[in-house]
C-alpha positions, 0 to 999 in steps of 0.5 A, spaced: 675 837 925 678 834 931 674 830 936 673 826 942 667 821 942 664 820 949 662 813 950 662 811 957 661 804 959 657 803 952 662 802 947 662 799 942 655 795 942 651 800 945 654 807 943 651 807 936 652 815 935 660 814 936 660 808 932 656 811 926 661 817 927 667 813 927 664 809 920 661 815 916 663 822 919 669 826 916 672 827 923 679 826 925 677 822 932 683 823 937 680 818 942 674 815 945 672 816 952 670 809 955 672 808 962 671 801 962 676 800 956 681 805 957 688 803 955 684 799 949 684 802 942 678 802 937 681 797 933 680 792 939 673 792 938 671 795 932 673 793 925 673 797 918 673 804 922 679 809 923 683 807 929 684 811 935 686 810 943 680 809 948 681 813 954 678 814 961 676 821 960 678 828 957 684 829 962 687 824 959 688 827 952 694 830 950 693 834 945 687 839 944 680 837 940 675 842 937 669 838 940 667 833 944 661 829 941 656 825 946 656 818 943 651 815 946 643 815 945 640 812 951 632 810 951 629 817 953 635 821 951 637 823 958 644 826 960 648 821 965 651 825 971 657 821 970 658 825 964 658 832 967 666 832 969 668 830 961 663 835 959 666 841 964 673 839 962 672 839 954 668 846 955 674 849 960 679 846 954 676 850 949 672 845 946 665 845 943 660 840 945 655 836 940 650 832 943 644 828 940 640 828 947 633 830 949 636 833 955 639 840 952 646 842 954 645 849 952 639 849 957 644 846 963 645 852 967 653 850 969 654 848 962 651 855 959 655 859 964 662 855 962 661 856 955 660 863 955 666 864 959 670 860 955 667 862 948 665 855 946 658 852 942 654 847 946 650 844 940 644 840 941 642 837 935 636 834 937 633 841 938 628 842 932 627 849 928 622 853 930 619 854 924 616 847 922 609 846 920 604 841 918 605 837 911 602 839 905 602 832 902 607 834 896 613 829 897 611 825 892 611 831 887 619 831 887 623 828 881 627 824 886 626 817 887 625 816 895 627 810 898 626 810 906 629 805 911 624 802 916 625 797 921 623 791 925 625 795 931 629 801 933 637 800 933 636 795 927 641 799 922 636 804 918 641 810 918 647 805 917 643 802 911 641 809 908 648 811 908 651 805 905 646 805 900 647 812 898 654 811 898 653 804 893 649 808 888 654 814 888 659 809 887 655 806 881 655 813 878 648 815 880 646 822 883 644 820 890 643 824 897 642 822 904 636 825 908 638 825 916 632 824 921 636 823 927 641 825 931 647 821 929 645 822 921 645 830 923 652 830 926 655 826 920 651 830 914 651 836 918 644 838 916 637 835 918 631 835 922 631 831 929 624 828 927 623 825 934 624 831 937 619 835 933 612 837 935 607 831 933 603 835 928 609 837 925 613 831 924 611 829 917 612 836 915 619 836 918 620 830 913 617 833 907 621 840 908 627 836 907 624 832 901 622 838 898 629 841 899 633 836 896 628 832 892 629 836 885 637 836 886 638 829 886 635 822 882 635 818 889 634 820 896 635 815 901 631 817 907 634 815 914 628 812 918 627 812 925 624 807 931 619 802 928 611 801 927 610 795 932 613 797 938 609 800 944 614 806 943 617 810 937 611 808 933 609 815 932 615 818 929 616 812 924 609 813 922 610 821 921 616 819 917 613 814 913 607 819 911 611 825 910 617 822 906 611 819 901 617 814 899 617 810 892 620 804 896 622 801 902 628 797 905 626 793 911 632 793 916 633 787 922 637 784 927 639 777 926 636 773 931 632 778 935 625 776 937 623 781 942 622 789 942 629 792 945 627 795 952 620 792 952 622 785 952 615 783 954 613 785 947 614 780 941 616 782 934 611 780 929 613 775 924 617 778 918 612 777 913 607 781 917 611 787 918 612 787 911 605 788 910 604 792 915 608 798 913 605 797 906 598 797 908 599 803 913 603 807 907 598 806 902 593 811 904 598 817 903 602 814 898 603 807 895 609 803 896 613 797 897 618 793 901 623 792 895 630 789 899 632 788 906 638 789 910 640 785 916 645 786 921 649 779 922 655 782 927 653 777 932 655 771 927 662 770 927 663 766 921 661 769 914 658 763 911 653 763 917 652 770 916 651 768 909 646 763 911 642 768 915 642 773 910 639 768 905 633 766 910 632 773 911 631 774 904 626 768 903 622 770 909 621 777 907 621 775 899 626 780 896 633 781 896 637 782 902 644 783 905 648 785 911 650 792 908 656 793 913 659 786 912 657 784 905 656 791 902 649 794 899 651 793 892 649 786 892 641 789 892 642 795 889 639 793 883 632 792 886 633 798 890 634 802 884 
């Protein structure tokens, strides 16, 4: 599928959906839309992914695309009205629109009318199935080893780490699968439940539904975590996934140098060893587990040597092997995980 990615004024650092799609999805990316960086190329700002031009808007695309993907996932999942002309232009050009927002494009009167007129689909991947229900507490019964990524905060690389571990395990010959729980993962894998949109009573049940669906078909399931257990927001989602997945092992993700909660800077992050204990203690009443490895994002460090030092310091702080899975690969800690 040929797509354009909308990432206005956010690419690449604050457009994690766009970056995730560029890095892992099986799409032909025609262009990234970012009015601030128009004229540049993806390769000017992001290494290790397929290159594409950066343009100011849909009107600058010379060739048709199958879909426009909203590549930004802002806190609260709202729709920025400055995006409306590009969404409108995409629909009028016959392109589907895929969004991972809490604002549903299919319920926007203008977009819905235009989509019907031009016979295109508006796909809101954060709209959950209607038949979800409470958990039965059976995820621990599946034959697969369940590995869940948890974080010191939101946006610490849980999806990235999960996919990198799955790909590294597969490359080693293991039968492994990725279980997506957020909008970007669902866009990449083309299945999953958007856990942060599910009714809170059904959160654990939605995760369990995915574990049971795939848990006897693979030897390893790498489950994408969401949010974090310690900040003033998102913790309910994190706990629902932790209890619903009943993971056998945890992998803790972190951004190098981060000391406060993103978006809530008055709240300090706990010490790393405290976070490890917190996840293990909170999980224990449902299913005992332990942190067996760490993943740290060192993209803010230019030198590989300095990044290695940061990885080693992180490993020492949490008491288990660690790596930066994008920079150094997940293979370095796969023995601990498998």
